[in-house]
N, C-alpha and C positions, 0 to 999 in steps of 0.2 A: 604441737605433736606432729610427727611425720606421718605420711599416709600408711606406711607399713606398720608403724606402731599403733595407729588407729585400727587397722585391720586385725592385728593381733589382739587388741583389747576387745573388739567386737566378737572375735572368735572365742576368746576366753569367757566373755560374758554369756555367750550362747551356750557354751559347755556347762557353765555354772547353772544356768536356767534349766538345762536338760537334767543335770544331776539333781537339782532341787526337786524337780517334778517327779523323777524316779524315786527319790528318797521319800517324798511325801506319800507317794502311792504305796511303797513298801511298808511304811509306818502305819498307814491307814489300814492295810490288810492285817497287820499284827494287832492293832488295837481292836479290830473286829473280832479276831480270835479270842482276845482277852475278854471282851464283853460277852461273847457267847459262852465261854466257860464260867464266867461269873454268874450268868443267868442260870446255867445248869446247876451250879452249886446252890443257888437260892431255891430251886425247885426240889433238889434232892438232899435236903438238910439232914435227913435221917439215914442216908446211905453213905456210910463212911468210905467205902471203897471208891465210889464215884467221886466223892469230894477229894480224896487223895489223888486220883487220876486227873481231875480238873485242875487242882492246884499245881501239879507237876507240869501240865500243859501251859498254864498261865506263866509259870516261872520260865519255861522254855521260850515262850513268846516274848516275855520281857527281856530275856537275854539277847534274843534276835534284835529287838529294838535298840538295845544298848550297843550291840555290834554295829548296827547301821549308823547310829549317832557317832560312835567313835570313828568310823570310817569317814564320815562326812567332815568331822572336825580335823582329821588328818589331811584331807583334801584342801580344806580352808587354810590350814597351816602351810601346806606346800605352796599354795597360791601366794600367800603373804611372803614367803621366803623368796619365791621367784620374782616378785615385784621389787625386791630390795636390791 
């Protein structure tokens, strides 16, 4: 492998590591929100309005996590295509 190819590979690896770290951080924040609203539901079992609000927020957080995952998979696919 030539030196410029090695430098590009190192740069690409570094970008992937940064992306993975940011993605893990974002997903961790979303999971924290999901856990919090699940705890609220457990405490407010008799309060239908609170349960509906919490389940809506859980659904929103889950959709955010799915969007992040989809975005990450697109990045991985783009990396694979550029390597070919």
